[in-house]
ROKE-188347 format. One record per residue (C-alpha): residue in one letter; x negated, y, z negated. Coordinates in steps of 0.001 Angstrom, whole numbers, plus 500000, padded with zeros to 6 digits. Layout:
// residues N
AXYZ/...
// end
This chain:
// residues 346
M529449504674493325/R530279505588497373/I527050507322498845/E527774510860500166/T524831511522502164/V520867510848502714/E518427513433503032/A514716512898504539/I512239515643503825/L508996515515505543/V505873516482503349/D502238517754504244/I499893517605501428/P496345518422502031/T493297516403500446/T490708517898498475/R487976516056500544/A488024513927503960/H488764510432503467/H487215508698506087/L488507504916507648/S487455503191510508/F489916504622512744/G489280508395512125/A489265511157508994/V492395511802507063/T492433515200505619/E496334515684505170/Q498477512991504047/N501874512539505180/Y505771511313503415/V508717511182503829/I510510511858500591/V514067510331500822/K517383511247498544/V520228510021498398/F523288511235496523/A526281509664495022/E528547510711492334/G526403513852490766/L522951511614490862/V520152511397493212/G518171508398493707/I514217509371495564/G512214507284497446/E509315507932499539/A507679506428502673/S503980507405503916/T501509505996506687/I497903506874506156/G496778508306509716/G500123508171511275/P500486505895514330/A496658505677514061/W496946503202511246/G500538501781512080/E503523501240514179/E505381504530512451/S504992508255511714/T506980510671508994/E508513512216511907/S509705508642513405/I510735507572510040/K512606510672509227/A514268510452512811/I515101506865512406/I516792507602508670/D518572510691510171/T520112509675513157/Y520509505082512909/L520427504479508918/T522546507356507395/P525656506801509475/H525581503410508563/L525248504319504708/I527849507198504244/G530626505900502310/K529166502533501424/D528618501570497474/A525116502000496324/R525507499390493841/Q525550496485496639/L521789496844497239/N521356493632499004/R524685494281501132/L523126497709502053/A519636495819502867/V521228493529505043/L523133496108506667/M520121498288507297/D518648495244509068/T521425494996511407/A521504498474512371/V517788498999513050/R515215496246514109/G511573496805512670/N510968500127511320/R510099498572508017/F508954502268506274/A512428503968507069/K514301501119505563/A511694500837502828/A511983504602501536/I515822504305501471/D515880500949499783/M513674502674497020/A515908505468496542/L518999503409496234/H517216501298493643/D516270504498491895/L520043505709491868/V521532502540490343/A519233502360487601/R519860506173487074/S523419505361486896/R522748502884484579/R520166505035482379/V517568502522482650/A514188502235484748/V514405500223488328/Y512307497498486650/D515159496765484583/L517399495680487338/L514816493656488352/G514301491129485498/G512334493533483379/K508528494663483226/V505756492120482803/H502460494342481440/D502973498238480185/A499758498981482069/I497530497668484794/P494008499052486005/V494227500688489534/A491134501149491971/W489899504477493128/T488849504779496670/L485524505956497449/A485730507319501212/A483365510431501678/G481239508767503736/D478135509908502098/T476520507186499410/A475076509925497204/R478660511771497213/D480506508270496613/I477913506940493880/A478383510524491930/E482232509665492132/A481942506359490833/E479761507784488067/E482216510434487031/M485189507682487107/L483276505328485029/Q482170508155482607/R485583509561481905/R487055505641481673/R489289506511484279/H488228503396486888/N486243500473486951/I487654499352490308/F486155500751493376/K487150500446497163/L484858501903499829/K486430502501503022/I484153501035506251/G484322499622509822/A483551503257511349/R479860502956511800/E477818500032512405/P478015497215510322/A474180497859509448/I474683501319508246/D477475500439506185/F476126497633504181/A473182499949503549/H476047502509502100/V477448499564500131/E474693497730498722/K473452500929497293/I476498501755495583/C476942498118494568/K473342498667492660/A474233501753491386/V477318500809489301/A475725497016488916/D477662495337486153/R479854498067485458/A482616497935488273/S484188495654490513/I483453496753494421/R485871495864497482/V485755497231500670/D488662497609503254/V487566497584506893/N491004498270508449/Q490804495969511216/A487334497221512513/W485441494091512742/D485829490963515524/E485794487654513726/L481645487182514972/T480789490393513273/A482869489554509676/A481525485879509887/K478132487718509768/W478255490170507459/I481071489231504645/P477878487125502981/R475731489490503043/F477968492115501207/A479253489496498993/A475536488760498233/A475136492481497525/G477745492654495004/V481057492692497040/D484246490835495266/L486983491502498043/F486959492099501609/E490506493276502862/Q491417493131506450/P488301492660508102/V489804492015511625/P492555492883513740/K496184492205511928/W496966489408514600/N493940487474513915/H495370485422511181/A493452482387512456/A490431484249511888/L491321485463508271/A491719481741507386/R488723480461508395/L487185484103506859/A488894483372503009/S487702479321503535/G484094480261504469/N483265482792501907/A482928483343498110/C484290486649498016/A487735487080498162/I489742488287501688/M492727490215501663/A495482490497504570/D496889493822504639/E498064495076507936/S498374491441509252/V501428490739506572/D504203493105507747/T506917490734506925/V507919488473503918/Q507944485843506708/T504243487084507758/A503375486395503935/F504386483193503597/E503234482257506984/L499564482859506049/A500092481442502566/K501195478224503694/G498555475928502937/R496003478184501678/R493599477463498772/R491877480647498918/G492040484484499872/Q494786487022498520/Y497609488547500505/Q499176492079500084/E502603492609501481/G503096495244503672/R503398498797502469/G506636498878504735/D508836496763502552/R507579498359499495/G510625498805496814/S513036495970498823/R514739492739497831/R512081491215499694/H509509491729496729/R511565490005494011/T511378486699495997/L507466487597496827/W506853488595492951/R508966485834491316/L506882483290493761/H503536485248492875/A504766484666489134/R505312480860489560/N502340480181491312/R499451482146489076/G501377482893485846/G498843485787485362/H496964488612487115/G493464487891485981/G490616487694488101/L490045486842491782/R491967483788492339/T494519482439494948/G497509484123494628/V500098486590496733/R499031489952495983/V502374492383495953/D503160495685496643/S505999496735494689/G507728500099494129/F509964498931491421/Q509503502239488839/P511930505182489342/G510467508376491367/L507693508627493216/R505170506408491439/T504420502991493247/V502785500606491523/R501112497703492923/A500476494669490383/S498027491998492029/A495710489216491202/A492712491468492198/Q493368493467489273/G495801495779491000/H495555498832493095/D498012502061493701/H497474503782496839/G499736506333496042/A497357506856492709/D494606506726494815/H495878509736496984/R497417511507494291/A494263511431491726/Q492170512646494731/G493658515846494319/F496564516177496851/Q498218519375496349/G500974521432497326/V504280520489498591/D506466521521501679/S509626522124501103/G511291520686503857/R511844523622505716/P512170523516509801/R509021523809511627/H506800522290514589/R504692519605513024/R501657518426514638/G501552514533515962/S500344512180513045/G497118510881512755/
// end
């Protein structure tokens, strides 16, 4: 099944409300939709970087450029069924740029699955669950509005896991905000917070116990991504789970973080979404845990195994889907990919 062409389309989708993170407010989500064509079939993948270079090293513009200029020429004419070989080929042709490679890898898996008339998870040994709970992100930045949004989700029985974005304001202000939300939902929901690297270790060490006492179950990436030692110390010194996100940019980093650890959670970097690397982590995760309940030690894996654009994250912490967050929060309107001038991401 020879690859005929690869198409990368830039898509901008406005949010129904501003999404406030530690590094700024996001009012538009940017995606790269990738299509791989072979023998009359089309496989679809995606890549997105919330906030663009303000969040990570890649932007949708750079992802498209890498795919068009440096990856596609190496893929044309190759057998799409050779998934591992093509992954190695991409790693050889281009260093880093994980989001670009992952979007193609996802599309290749989708293409091969379509050719066999099966779901992508069947290529990877079969699914484990028929459904998993997903988290809803509360990021309006206004306490009353976030509480009202949480109450709506609970009343509609859509979500009982909420992630709050903090770090843009002083810790005391964030604490007052989170504490009120924890009290409002009480025992009806699990509350997690994402600091997006905004704190140093001393700030995290001071405030994490207070947030935990207020009812927060999990802290995501409280310190800069390079400070692995701080993550280890915070995980061993606090009752709530500490999760690495931006810190985990390769499978090798994930294993380094997990080595010798007995606490905490780890989320594989989104740039490797849907790749062969996930199979290794997924199997390790399954062997080590034998299940997904509760907030216990484990490797948290962000997987993109399903056909099409839906990406589901199965995790030790009951699961979370950033893609579902963005879709559920009302992203509307898809750009057809027509040529135009674009603003810088972020």
